[in-house]
N, C-alpha and C positions, 0 to 999 in steps of 0.2 A: 504493499500499500504506500501512499503518499507519506503516512507518518507511521514508523515501525519503531518501537522501542523494546529492547530486550528487558529480560528479568530473569534473574536467578532465584528458584524457587524450590527451596529443601524439602524432603518428605514431610516434614514436621509442619510446613506452611510457611509463607514469606515473613522475612525477619523484619524489616524496618527498623524502628528505634523500640521493639519490643524488649530488646536486651537491657534497656535502662529503666522499664516500666517499674521496678522494684525500688528505684532511687530517683525520686521526684525532682531535687535538686540538680541531679546529672542530666535528666530528661529536659530539665527546663533550659539549663546549660546548653546542650547540645541544640536544641531549637532555636534558642537565641542567636549562637554561632551561624546556624544556616540562614537566618535572615538579616545577618549583619552586611551591611554594604561596606567594604572597605577600598572599593574604587578599582580594584583590580579584575579586568575582564575575566582571566584565566579562573579565578578562585570563585568569581560569581557564576561562571558557567558551570562548575564543578558542583558548588552550593544548589543549583538549580536542578542538575542531575539528580543530585542525593534527596533532594525535596520531591521530585517527581517520584523517586523509587520509594520513599515513604508514603506517599500519597496513595499510590498503586498497590504497595503492601497492605496497606489498611483497607481499601476497596477489596481486593482479594479474597483475604482473611475473612471479611464480613461474608462476602458471597459463598465462602467455602462452608460456612455454617450450614447452608441449606443445600450442600451437594448431595446428589441423588446417591442413596446407597445401594449397592448391589450384593448379590449373594455369593459371589465369586469368592473362593478361598485364596487367598493371595499367598505365595510362597515365602519363604525367608530370602535374603538376599537384597543388596542395595539396588539391582535393577528392579526388581518387583515393586520396591517401596518407590522408586522414582515413577514406574509407571501408573503406579496407583493414583499417586498425586496427579499425573496428568489426566487420567480418567475423571476424576474429581473436578479437575479445571475445566476439562471439556462439557462437563454435565450443567456448569453454571455459565457457561458462553454466553447465554442470552443477555444475563443479567449484567455482564463485562461488557456488553456491546460489541463482542468480537465475532466474526464469521469465518476468518481464516487465521489459523495459528500454525506456528511450527515449533516443534518440541525436540530438544536435544536431551537424551539420556546416555549417561556414560557407563561403559563396564571395561576395565583392565585387566591386565594380568595375562594375555595372550602372546606376549612377547616371550616365547618360551625356548630359550637357549638351553634349557636342560630339563629332564623330568616331565617331559611333555605329555604322555599319556595321560599320567595320573592327574596333573595340572589342569588338562584341556577336558578331561572327562568331567571334572566337577564343574568347572566354568561352563561348558555347553549345556551341562544339565541345568545348571541355574539359567542359562539364556533360554532354553527352550520351554522351561515351566514358566518365566517370567512372561516372555511373548504369548504364550499359550493362556495364560491368566487375563491378559491384557486384552486379547482378542475377544476373550469371553466375556468381559465386562463392557467391551464396546458393542456386542451382541445384545447384551443385557438391556443396554442404554438406547437400542435400535439407531446406532450410529455407525454401524460397520461399513456400511458403503461409503460414508464420508470421512473415513479415518484410513490411512494407508501407513503401515510401519515398514521401515527399511532399514537394513544395515548399512553401514560404511565403516572403512577402515584404510590406515595409511598404507599398508603393503600387506603381502602374503607370506607364506612361509616355503623354504625349500622343499621337495618332495623326498630329498634324501636327509638322512639323520646326520647328527655330528656325533663326537665321541662323549657327549654329555647325556645321550638319551633325549636329545632336543632337535630342532631345527633352526635354522639362520633366516636372516632377513631376504625375502625374495620380492616378487613383482607382482604378476597377476594373480587373482583370487577370485572367488565367486560371491555372491550375496544372495540374501533372500527378500522377499517383499512379500507382507501379508495385509489382507485387508478384504472386504466385501468387493471392492471394485476390482480385485485382482484377478486377472485370467491366468488361475494357478494352475498346478498340476504338471509343469513341464518347464524345461529348460529354455533360456532365453539366450541368444548369442552361439557361438560355436563350442561346443565341449572339446578341451583339448587332448591331443593324445598324451598319456602320462608316461611313456617310454622316456629314459634319459635319452639326451642327444637328439631329440626330434626337433622338427622345424619350429616348435613350441618353445624348446628349452635354451634359455639364453648363454647357459654356461654349462652343460651337462650334469649339473647338479639337481637338476628339477627346478629352475628358476623360471617359472612360466611366462611366457610372452603375451600379453592381453590381447583378445580377439575382439574385445568389446570396449569402447572406451569410458571413463569416468563420465565425461561431457554426454555421451548418450545416455547414460543411465539417469544423470540428474535432469537432463532435458525432457527425457520420458515423464519422470516424476512432476517437472514443472509444470508441463504442458496439462498432465490431470489437475494440477492445482489452478489452473486458469491461465496460463501464459500463452499467449498466441505464439504459433510458428512463425518463423520469418525472421528477418535481420534488421527490422526496424526499432525505434526506441521502446525498451519496454517488452521487446519480443525476444523468443529463445536465442537468437543469434547475438543479441546484444549483452545476454547473459553468459552464454557458454561460447567464449571466443573463438574456441577451436572446433566447434561442431560443424563447419563447413568442410572441416577435414575428412569426414566420414560420409558413408552413405546414407544413413537416415538419423533424424534428431529424435525417432520415437520407435522405442524397440517394441512396443505392441503389447506390453505386460499389462496394462492398465485398460479397462474397457470405457 
């Protein structure tokens, strides 16, 4: 949109100045500092951002008091807690006057240079259960066709292991997309040959060369989100500058 403001919302709710609520003197002092005009534009701009954040936090926490509850049994783990908060925020979107939102939830620990099987077994279990619970929540809220969940990462892993029982940094990898609008149950893009030394291998260690670009992946999601195809202002080509180098800007996994 024309006005886009990011917000960090922990699973426990937006913070704002809540941490000072138990100390009225400190709370009053902080509020006075945020309102004080010292004539420095940079400081005033920072104070404006903070004041906006405090106001938004208060608005969000007030709306969350009436968040729609679901019968979903959420698993443990940080990712599930983040996604549970996302579901709550989506359920109060009308009160917040929001029609399009992008949420980022983070999960680390996959940089497994050692003991990969044990570590990733646990991580992938947590990922699977959290995504499953979130999708079930969107179904219960009757918004599964309006919510698309997708994975993203910096890089893949080598197909060959190292001496520590792990793998090393690689290149191409695969991702999955979940939602009522997803044309699921199939692979999109060209599945690579997993043989070492193939045309898909950059260095004979299983460092796979991508056959589908991140630009295509993002452009497909962006067009589902409402971005128009083309190269004009605000269109796909102006957002994904390299998209013209590829055969298509829409991989077709969203209906």
